[in-house]
BASEVO-452488 format. One record per residue (C-alpha): y, x negated, z negated; residue in one letter. Coordinates in steps of 0.25 Angstrom, whole numbers, plus 5000, padded with zeros to 4 digits. Example, Ala and Ser with C-alpha at 12.3 -4.5 7.8 and 13.67 -1.06 7.14 Angstrom:
! residues 2
498249514969a/499649454971s/
//
This chain:
! residues 364
492551235083m/492251195097f/491051245105s/490451185118f/490451265131w/489251255139k/489051295154k/488151415156k/487051415166t/486751545174p/485651595164d/486751585153g/486151465146t/486951335143a/486751215151d/485951105143k/486650965142p/485950855149v/486050715145a/486050605156k/484650545158a/484050635147e/483150755148p/483850885145a/483950915130a/483951055123p/485251105119p/485651065105a/486151165096p/487751175095p/488351075085v/489651125078p/490851045081t/491350985067p/492751025063p/493750925067a/494350845055a/495750895051p/496850815057a/497650725048a/499050775044d/499850675052d/501150725045a/500650705031s/500050565035l/501350525041a/502050555028e/501050465020l/501350345029g/499850315031a/498650405034s/497550405023p/496550395035n/497350295043a/496450215053a/496450065053p/497550005062a/497350005077a/496849875083p/498049785085g/498949845074k/499549735065l/498849725052g/499649705039w/499549545040r/500249555053e/501249655048r/501649565037l/501749445046r/502949515052g/503749515039s/505049445037i/504549335028l/503449295038f/504449285049k/505449215041d/504549105035v/503949075049r/505249065056e/505848975044l/504748875044m/504648875059g/506148845060a/506248745048n/505148645049p/505848555039i/505348585025l/506648575017d/507448655007d/508148725018d/506848785023l/506448825009i/507748895007d/507548975020e/506149015015l/506749055002e/507749145010t/506649205018a/505849235006l/507049305000i/507349385013s/505849435013a/506049494999d/505249384991v/506349384981g/507349284977v/506549234965t/505249224972a/505849164984s/506649064976g/505349014968e/504549004981i/505648924987a/505848834975a/504348794975k/504348774990l/505648684990r/505048594979k/503748574987r/504548544999t/505348444992q/504048374988k/503548375002r/502348464999e/502448535012f/501948455024a/502548555034n/503048705036a/501648765035d/501448695022a/502748755017l/502348885022l/500948875014a/501748845002g/502648965004l/501449055006r/500748994993a/502049024985e/502049174990l/500649194986i/500849134972e/501949244970i/501049354974l/499649314968k/500049364953p/500349504958v/499049514967a/498349604957v/497449714963p/497449854956l/496249864947r/495850014944i/495250034930d/494150134933r/494050164918s/495450224918a/494950354926r/495950364932p/496750234934f/498150294936v/499050224947i/500450274947l/501250234960t/502750214960v/503850174969g/505050214976v/505150314988n/504550275001g/503650154997v/502350225000g/501850264987k/501050394992t/500450315004t/500050204995t/499350304985i/498550354997g/498150215001k/497750174987l/496950304986t/496150264998r/495950124993r/495450164979f/494550274985q/493950164994q/493650084981e/492950194975g/493950264965y/494250404964s/495750444964l/496750554961m/498250554966l/499450614958a/500550664967a/501650614957g/502750614968d/503250754965t/504650724970f/504150734985r/503250844990a/502850755001a/502350644992a/501350744985v/500850794999e/500650645004q/499850614992l/499050744994k/498750695008i/498250565003w/497350634993g/496750725004e/496450615013r/495850535002n/495150654995q/495950624982v/496450724972s/498050734971v/498650794959i/500050854963a/501050954958q/502151024964a/503350944970s/504350914959g/503250914948s/503350814937d/502650684942a/502150644928a/501450784927s/500750764940v/500250624936t/499750674923f/499050784929d/498350694939a/497950594928l/497350714921q/496550754933a/496150614936a/495550594922k/494850724923s/494150694936r/493850544932g/494650494944t/494750344945d/496250324950i/497450414949l/498650374958i/499950444955a/501050454965d/502550454960t/503850494966a/504550384974g/505750354967r/506950254968l/506850154957h/508350194953t/507950334950q/507750334935s/507350474934g/506150454943l/505850324938m/505750374924n/504750474929e/503750364932l/503850324917g/503550474914k/502250474923i/501750354916g/501950414902r/501250544906v/500050474912l/499950394899s/499650514891r/498350534898l/498050384900d/498850284892e/498550174903k/499050264914a/499550234924p/498650114925h/499450064938e/500850094942v/500850054956l/502250034963m/502350044978v/503449964984i/503949964998d/503849815003g/505049835012t/506049865001t/506149714998g/506849674985q/507149824981n/505649824977a/505949734966i/506949834960s/506049954962q/504849884955l/505749844944r/506149984941q/504850044943f/504149944934h/505149974923a/504750114923i/503350124927a/502749984924k/502249954938v/500849884938t/500649864953g/501349864966l/501049914980v/501949854991v/501949935003t/502549925018k/502249775019l/502149785034d/503149785045g/504549745040t/504149725026a/504649585020r/503449575011g/504149475002g/504449584991v/503049564986l/503349424981f/504649474974a/503849584967l/502849484963a/503849384958r/504649484951e/503649574944f/502249524945g/501749664947i/500349664954p/500449704969i/499249794971r/499349834986f/500249804998v/500449905009g/500449845023l/500449965031g/500150115032e/498650115034r/497750135022l/497249995023e/498649935023d/498749955008l/498149815003r/497849744990l/498849644988f/498449504992d/499449394990p/498849295000e/498649395011a/500049445009f/500649315010v/499749275022d/500249405029a/501749385025l/501849235028m/501349145039p/500249055036e/500848945045s/502048935054l/501148955066g/500749095062d/
//
């Protein structure tokens, strides 16, 4: 604790502070200095990839809309239409190639190109901007069916969310962001540290729990992940917790042993609640492109994925993989991650996404 030093007068008393243009005031009793707030553990927060107490972006920092507008698809479409004012089959072919290059997928890109080519031949587009509007409309139509928000069933008590995905996609960070979001919506939460293969993953989840004042059920590194999630479900039930979010080990979709463990976790949870897990949320790295298709196919076969979070859709991300996922699987896209800040985990909005990914006119 700090103390204030005061100059002494010859008679041994302290000088009285005098305010400008004010009569002298009697000395006030000393006020204890409050203890400083503990400093954040920078090393731990760096591991998380985002601070649970992250401040808003500094003035002038690019927002998510501007970041997506640096995508490959945005640049290619603007350049193609600017360089090819003649609306013909050649332009449509080049647009189809640009869509495929941006990970929209061969099937979805072919369907979009076929519709645009037919309308072009009928001379439905007066100019390149009209064609661009037609392209934007087709992209939105692909995404609309999968823009389904996650609904929490309060009667479940707890509503169990099992998060899955390969290594490095940001599962633990996504859990922290979801925890804060659900807290702000008035839900009580508990976390289960089911990634028992990495001690660092358990510590990361504990840090999120401490920052958000949420209980984290964990066991020693190397423990059985199904046992951890079972214990957490028991604890959440006994405390009347609204939502339980369970982490799992990051695994490659080609690792059959670890993949089968996901099935075991589901079976163990169903012993306490036949409907658990109520949501299997797969976190996908938006920069992985078409590899995300094979990842989701394998995880869905084992764990029956019910919702997606697509992360890292900023900077160099193509963004087109969302269209491929929507066309191939039709699984709801619950959230998209557009940066490291808490507020960068957004509810998926197809119109806003296409608006950010695609120029509204050639003058943009």
